[in-house]
C-alpha positions as CSV (number, residue, x, y, z in Angstrom):
1,M,-55.9,42.2,-57.6
2,I,-52.4,41.1,-58.3
3,N,-51.5,40.3,-61.9
4,I,-49.3,37.4,-61.3
5,H,-48.3,37.1,-65.0
6,Q,-47.1,40.8,-65.0
7,V,-45.1,40.1,-61.8
8,L,-43.5,37.1,-63.3
9,L,-42.8,38.8,-66.7
10,Q,-41.3,41.9,-65.2
11,H,-39.3,40.6,-62.3
12,I,-39.0,36.8,-62.2
13,Y,-38.5,35.5,-65.8
14,P,-35.5,37.9,-66.4
15,I,-33.5,36.0,-63.7
16,L,-34.4,32.5,-64.9
17,P,-33.0,30.4,-67.8
18,S,-35.5,30.6,-70.6
19,H,-36.7,27.0,-70.3
20,L,-37.5,27.4,-66.7
21,S,-39.5,30.5,-67.5
22,Q,-41.4,28.6,-70.2
23,I,-42.2,25.8,-67.7
24,I,-43.6,28.2,-65.1
25,N,-45.5,30.2,-67.8
26,S,-47.2,27.0,-68.9
27,V,-48.6,26.3,-65.4
28,S,-52.4,26.9,-65.1
29,D,-53.5,30.4,-64.0
30,N,-55.4,29.1,-61.0
31,V,-52.2,27.6,-59.7
32,L,-50.0,30.6,-60.5
33,F,-52.3,33.0,-58.7
34,K,-51.5,31.1,-55.4
35,L,-47.7,31.1,-56.1
36,T,-45.6,32.4,-53.2
37,E,-42.2,30.8,-53.8
38,I,-40.2,29.1,-56.6
39,R,-37.6,26.6,-55.2
40,I,-34.8,25.5,-57.4
41,R,-32.5,22.7,-56.0
42,A,-29.7,20.9,-57.8
43,N,-30.8,17.6,-59.1
44,Q,-34.2,17.9,-57.5
45,P,-37.7,18.7,-58.9
46,L,-38.7,22.2,-59.7
47,L,-41.0,23.1,-56.8
48,L,-43.7,25.8,-56.7
49,V,-44.9,26.7,-53.3
50,L,-48.6,27.8,-53.0
51,G,-49.0,29.3,-49.6
52,S,-47.1,28.0,-46.5
53,N,-48.4,24.5,-46.4
54,N,-48.7,23.4,-50.0
55,D,-46.3,22.9,-52.9
56,I,-46.4,21.1,-56.2
57,M,-44.0,19.7,-58.7
58,V,-44.3,20.4,-62.4
59,S,-43.2,18.6,-65.5
60,A,-41.3,20.1,-68.4
61,S,-44.6,21.0,-70.0
62,G,-45.9,22.8,-66.9
63,E,-48.3,20.0,-65.7
64,V,-48.6,19.2,-62.0
65,T,-47.0,15.8,-61.6
66,N,-45.1,13.5,-59.2
67,Q,-41.5,13.5,-58.2
68,F,-40.5,11.0,-60.9
69,Q,-42.2,12.9,-63.8
70,A,-41.2,16.4,-62.7
71,Y,-38.6,18.5,-64.3
72,H,-35.4,18.1,-62.3
73,C,-33.3,21.3,-62.0
74,T,-29.6,21.0,-63.0
75,R,-26.5,22.7,-61.6
76,Q,-26.4,24.7,-64.7
77,D,-29.9,26.0,-64.0
78,L,-28.7,27.2,-60.6
79,L,-25.5,28.7,-62.0
80,T,-27.4,30.6,-64.8
81,T,-30.0,31.9,-62.4
82,F,-27.4,33.0,-59.9
83,Q,-25.4,34.8,-62.6
84,L,-28.5,36.5,-63.9
85,I,-29.5,37.7,-60.4
86,C,-26.0,39.1,-59.9
87,K,-25.9,40.5,-63.4
88,N,-22.7,38.5,-64.1
89,S,-20.9,40.4,-61.3
90,V,-21.0,38.2,-58.2
91,Y,-18.4,40.4,-56.5
92,A,-20.8,43.4,-56.6
93,F,-23.3,41.4,-54.5
94,E,-20.8,40.0,-52.1
95,R,-22.3,41.6,-49.0
96,E,-25.8,40.3,-49.8
97,V,-24.5,36.8,-50.6
98,R,-22.8,36.6,-47.2
99,Q,-26.2,37.2,-45.6
100,G,-27.7,34.3,-47.5
101,F,-30.1,36.2,-49.7
102,L,-30.4,38.7,-52.6
103,T,-33.2,41.1,-53.4
104,I,-34.2,41.6,-57.0
105,S,-36.3,44.3,-58.8
106,G,-39.8,44.4,-57.3
107,G,-38.6,43.6,-53.8
108,H,-38.6,39.8,-54.4
109,R,-36.1,38.0,-52.1
110,V,-34.0,35.1,-53.3
111,G,-32.7,32.9,-50.5
112,L,-29.4,31.0,-51.0
113,A,-27.9,27.8,-49.7
114,G,-24.7,26.1,-50.5
115,H,-21.1,25.8,-49.2
116,A,-20.4,28.5,-46.5
117,A,-16.9,29.7,-46.4
118,A,-16.4,30.8,-42.8
119,F,-13.5,32.3,-40.9
120,D,-13.3,33.0,-37.2
121,G,-17.1,32.3,-36.8
122,T,-18.1,34.7,-39.5
123,V,-19.5,33.6,-43.0
124,K,-17.3,35.3,-45.6
125,T,-19.2,34.1,-48.6
126,L,-21.4,31.3,-50.0
127,N,-20.2,29.3,-53.0
128,H,-21.2,26.2,-54.8
129,I,-24.8,27.4,-54.6
130,S,-27.1,24.3,-54.4
131,S,-30.5,25.8,-53.6
132,L,-32.4,29.0,-54.5
133,N,-35.7,30.1,-53.0
134,I,-37.4,32.9,-54.9
135,R,-40.0,34.5,-52.6
136,L,-42.5,36.6,-54.4
137,A,-43.2,40.0,-52.7
138,R,-46.8,41.2,-52.9
139,A,-47.9,44.8,-52.5
140,I,-51.6,44.6,-51.6
141,A,-53.1,48.1,-51.3
142,G,-55.7,48.2,-48.5
143,C,-54.6,45.2,-46.5
144,A,-53.8,47.4,-43.5
145,E,-57.2,49.1,-43.4
146,V,-58.4,47.0,-40.4
147,V,-55.2,47.8,-38.5
148,L,-55.0,51.5,-39.3
149,P,-57.5,52.8,-36.7
150,F,-55.9,50.9,-33.9
151,V,-52.4,52.4,-34.4
152,I,-53.6,56.0,-34.2
153,N,-54.0,57.8,-30.9
154,S,-57.2,59.7,-31.7
155,N,-56.6,62.2,-28.9
156,T,-53.2,63.3,-30.1
157,Q,-53.3,62.1,-33.7
158,S,-49.9,60.5,-33.0
159,V,-48.9,57.0,-34.0
160,Y,-48.6,54.3,-31.4
161,N,-45.4,52.3,-31.2
162,T,-46.5,49.2,-33.0
163,L,-45.0,45.7,-33.6
164,L,-46.3,43.3,-36.2
165,V,-45.8,39.8,-34.9
166,S,-45.9,36.5,-36.8
167,P,-43.9,33.5,-37.9
168,P,-42.2,33.7,-41.3
169,C,-44.4,33.9,-44.5
170,C,-47.4,35.2,-42.7
171,G,-47.7,38.6,-44.4
172,K,-45.7,40.9,-42.0
173,T,-43.8,42.7,-44.6
174,T,-46.9,43.1,-46.8
175,M,-48.9,44.5,-43.9
176,L,-46.0,46.9,-42.9
177,R,-45.7,48.2,-46.5
178,D,-49.4,49.0,-46.7
179,L,-49.5,50.5,-43.2
180,I,-46.7,52.8,-44.1
181,R,-48.5,53.8,-47.3
182,Q,-51.7,54.6,-45.5
183,L,-50.1,56.5,-42.7
184,S,-48.0,58.5,-45.2
185,T,-51.1,59.3,-47.3
186,G,-53.6,59.9,-44.5
187,N,-57.2,58.9,-44.3
188,A,-59.8,61.7,-44.5
189,A,-62.7,59.3,-43.6
190,L,-60.9,58.4,-40.3
191,G,-59.7,62.0,-39.7
192,I,-56.1,60.8,-40.0
193,K,-53.6,63.3,-41.4
194,G,-50.5,62.0,-43.4
195,V,-47.3,61.8,-41.3
196,Q,-43.6,62.0,-42.2
197,I,-42.1,58.5,-42.1
198,G,-38.5,57.3,-42.2
199,L,-38.1,53.8,-43.5
200,V,-35.0,51.7,-43.1
201,D,-35.2,48.9,-45.7
202,E,-32.2,46.8,-44.8
203,R,-33.2,43.9,-47.2
204,S,-34.6,46.1,-49.9
205,E,-37.9,44.2,-49.6
206,I,-40.4,46.9,-48.4
207,A,-39.8,49.7,-50.8
208,A,-38.2,47.6,-53.6
209,C,-35.9,50.6,-54.5
210,E,-34.3,50.8,-57.9
211,N,-31.4,53.2,-57.9
212,G,-32.6,54.5,-54.5
213,I,-36.1,55.3,-55.6
214,P,-39.1,53.1,-54.3
215,S,-40.7,51.1,-57.0
216,V,-43.9,50.5,-54.9
217,D,-46.4,53.1,-53.7
218,L,-45.5,54.2,-50.1
219,G,-47.4,57.4,-50.2
220,P,-46.0,61.0,-50.5
221,R,-44.3,61.4,-47.1
222,V,-41.8,58.6,-46.9
223,D,-37.9,58.8,-46.9
224,V,-36.1,55.5,-47.5
225,L,-32.7,54.4,-46.5
226,D,-32.2,51.4,-48.8
227,A,-29.9,48.4,-47.9
228,C,-28.8,50.1,-44.7
229,P,-28.4,48.2,-41.4
230,K,-31.5,48.9,-39.5
231,A,-30.0,50.0,-36.2
232,K,-27.7,52.6,-37.7
233,G,-30.4,53.6,-40.2
234,L,-33.0,54.4,-37.6
235,L,-30.7,56.8,-35.8
236,M,-29.5,58.3,-39.1
237,L,-33.1,59.1,-40.2
238,I,-34.0,60.6,-36.9
239,R,-31.0,63.0,-37.1
240,S,-31.3,63.9,-40.8
241,M,-35.0,63.7,-41.8
242,A,-37.0,64.6,-38.7
243,P,-39.6,61.9,-39.1
244,A,-42.7,61.5,-36.9
245,V,-42.5,57.8,-37.4
246,V,-39.7,55.4,-38.2
247,A,-40.3,51.9,-39.7
248,T,-38.2,48.8,-40.3
249,D,-38.5,45.1,-40.8
250,E,-37.5,42.1,-38.6
251,L,-36.1,43.3,-35.3
252,G,-34.0,40.8,-33.4
253,R,-30.5,42.0,-32.5
254,E,-29.2,43.9,-29.5
255,E,-28.4,46.9,-31.6
256,D,-32.0,46.9,-33.0
257,A,-33.4,47.1,-29.5
258,Y,-31.0,49.9,-28.6
259,A,-32.1,51.9,-31.7
260,V,-35.8,51.4,-30.9
261,R,-35.2,52.7,-27.4
262,E,-33.4,55.8,-28.7
263,A,-36.1,56.5,-31.2
264,I,-38.9,56.3,-28.7
265,H,-37.0,58.4,-26.1
266,A,-36.5,61.0,-28.8
267,G,-40.3,61.2,-29.2
268,V,-40.4,59.3,-32.6
269,S,-42.9,56.6,-33.0
270,V,-41.7,53.1,-34.2
271,I,-43.5,50.6,-36.4
272,A,-41.6,47.3,-37.0
273,T,-42.0,43.6,-37.5
274,V,-40.6,40.6,-35.6
275,H,-40.7,36.8,-35.9
276,S,-42.6,35.1,-33.2
277,R,-45.7,32.9,-33.0
278,T,-47.2,34.6,-29.9
279,L,-46.7,37.5,-27.7
280,N,-45.8,35.2,-24.8
281,E,-43.0,33.7,-26.8
282,L,-41.8,37.1,-27.8
283,R,-41.5,38.2,-24.2
284,E,-38.9,35.4,-23.7
285,R,-36.7,36.5,-26.6
286,P,-33.5,38.3,-25.8
287,Y,-33.3,42.0,-26.5
288,I,-36.7,42.4,-28.2
289,G,-38.4,40.6,-25.3
290,E,-37.0,43.3,-23.0
291,L,-38.8,46.0,-25.0
292,V,-42.0,44.0,-24.6
293,Q,-41.6,43.6,-20.9
294,Q,-40.9,47.4,-20.6
295,K,-44.1,48.1,-22.6
296,L,-42.2,50.4,-25.0
297,F,-44.5,49.1,-27.8
298,E,-48.1,50.1,-27.3
299,R,-49.8,48.0,-29.9
300,Y,-49.2,44.5,-31.1
301,V,-50.7,43.1,-34.3
302,I,-50.6,39.3,-34.2
303,L,-50.7,37.7,-37.7
304,S,-50.9,34.1,-38.9
305,N,-51.4,32.0,-42.0
306,R,-54.6,30.4,-40.7
307,L,-56.7,31.7,-43.6
308,G,-53.7,32.6,-45.7
309,P,-50.9,35.2,-45.3
310,G,-52.0,38.3,-43.4
311,T,-54.7,36.7,-41.2
312,I,-55.1,39.1,-38.3
313,E,-55.5,37.0,-35.1
314,E,-55.7,39.9,-32.7
315,I,-54.6,43.4,-31.9
316,Y,-53.3,43.9,-28.4
317,D,-53.2,47.2,-26.4
318,A,-50.2,46.9,-24.1
319,L,-51.1,50.1,-22.2
320,R,-54.5,48.7,-21.1
321,D,-53.4,45.1,-21.2
322,T,-56.3,44.1,-23.3
323,V,-57.2,42.7,-26.7
324,V,-58.9,45.5,-28.7
325,Y,-59.5,43.4,-31.9
326,T,-59.9,39.8,-32.6
327,G,-60.1,38.3,-36.1
328,L,-61.5,34.9,-35.3
329,N,-64.4,35.5,-37.7
330,E,-62.6,37.5,-40.3
331,V,-61.1,36.6,-43.6
332,K,-57.5,37.0,-44.7
333,V,-56.4,40.4,-45.9
334,C,-52.9,40.0,-47.5
335,G,-53.4,37.5,-50.2
C-alpha cells in the first residue's frame, strides 16, 4: 500500500512554498489517500484532484470547502513553486519547459501552462507561468499480475508485442512500470524467466531516474535511457544493449512508428503505451493506427478508469482476432 505522506514528504513538499505544504498536510488522510493531482492556478482556489472525475477545494486550514472559502493561490505561489522545481536555474530545464512539463524526483510530472513564446510554428519556451498541475506517480507492485500471463508466448517463452491502450490518467504508465518489473524479474510460478529489457524513458516518469539511476524497482535486467527521445532511444538500445524487449511510453509520432517497425523487424519485442479510448479509435489514428492495421502488435491491453485507474477492460489477441480476457467483473488494480 502506498504511503501517501511519505510520497508527499519526500517529493512534493520540497517543491512547494511552505504554507502550501502545510495546507495539504492538514487535509484528512482519507482524502489524501485518493490524491492524484495538485492543481495550482494564479488567483484561483487550490485544487486537489481525487481520481479523474472528482476534485475538492481546501481552505487555508486544510478543510474541504467551497470556492469562496478556499485558499486562493497567488502568482508568488506559482513563481516560488516553479523556481523550486527548476532549482533556481530555469535555463537548465529549458528543453522540458518547451515541452510543457517537468519531471521531478520520484517520477512525478508537473504540467505547465502560461504564455507560449513561439517562432515559425515551434514553441521556444513558456513564460509567465499561470498554471501548474502536479501529477503524482504511483509505483504499485503487482498491478500487472493479471496481464503478465497474456503477454508471454508459452511455446517460445518470448514476449508478445504489446500495446497498453487508454485515455489519459487511466493507469497506463503504472501498469507499464510493473509489467517491466515482472518481466525483468521473472515469475517461477508461471514458468517465466526474466528477460533483458531496454527502456526509453523520454519523460523520466517510468524509472524516475536520479543521476541516471532508476529510483523505482524495475527488476534486475533493465537498462534505461533517461530523457531520450523515444524513437532514437529504441534504436540506440537495440544496437548497444542487445535487449530481448524494448519498452517506452506514449507512442504517437511518425518516427515512433518507424522505430517500432525497426525493432520488431530486428526480432526485438516491443511493449508500449498509447492514448486512445478504444481499439477501433486507435485504428484510425495516423502512424500508430497503421501498426494496428498491419497487426504488428499481438496483444492489446485496454484500460479505463471505470473502477479507478488501471481497470482492465479487456485483453485482445490480434493474431486470433479474439478477446482473451475481460475485466467486466473485476476490480481495479492500479490504485
